[in-house]
C-alpha positions as CSV (number, residue, x, y, z in Angstrom):
1,X,-7.4,3.1,12.8
2,X,-10.9,3.7,12.0
3,X,-10.5,7.6,11.9
4,X,-7.5,7.5,9.3
5,X,-9.9,4.9,7.1
6,X,-12.7,7.5,7.3
7,X,-10.2,10.3,6.3
8,X,-8.8,8.2,3.4
9,X,-12.3,7.4,2.1
10,X,-13.6,11.1,2.3
11,X,-10.5,12.4,0.9
12,X,-10.7,10.1,-2.1
13,X,-14.3,10.9,-2.6
14,X,-13.4,14.6,-2.9
15,X,-10.6,14.1,-5.3
16,X,-12.3,11.5,-7.5
17,X,-10.0,8.8,-6.7
18,X,-11.1,5.1,-6.8
19,X,-9.5,4.0,-3.4
20,X,-10.3,0.2,-3.8
21,X,-8.6,0.4,-7.2
22,X,-5.4,2.2,-5.7
23,X,-5.1,-0.3,-3.1
24,X,-5.4,-3.3,-5.1
25,X,-2.7,-1.6,-7.5
26,X,-0.5,-1.2,-4.6
27,X,-1.0,-4.7,-3.3
28,X,0.2,-5.9,-6.9
29,X,3.2,-3.9,-6.9
30,X,4.1,-5.1,-3.2
31,X,3.7,-8.9,-4.4
32,X,6.3,-8.2,-7.0
33,X,8.9,-7.3,-4.4
34,X,11.5,-9.7,-3.1
35,X,12.9,-9.6,0.3
36,X,15.7,-11.3,2.1
37,X,16.8,-11.5,5.6
38,X,20.1,-9.6,5.9
39,X,21.9,-9.5,9.5
40,X,18.5,-10.4,11.0
41,X,16.4,-7.5,9.2
42,X,13.9,-8.4,6.3
43,X,15.2,-6.0,3.6
44,X,13.7,-5.3,0.1
45,X,16.3,-6.4,-2.5
46,X,14.3,-6.1,-5.9
47,X,11.3,-4.0,-6.8
C-alpha cells in the first residue's frame, strides 16, 4: 500500500495535480451517494 501511495504522490507532482484536493472532492461525492442492501449486498441506488 505504501508503494501505491508513493507512486500516486509522485505522479500527481509530475502532472501538477493537487492530490489532497482531488481526494477531498471524491470523498464529498461519495458522501452524497445513497446505498441500500439488496439481496444481502450493499448496492448504490443514487448518485
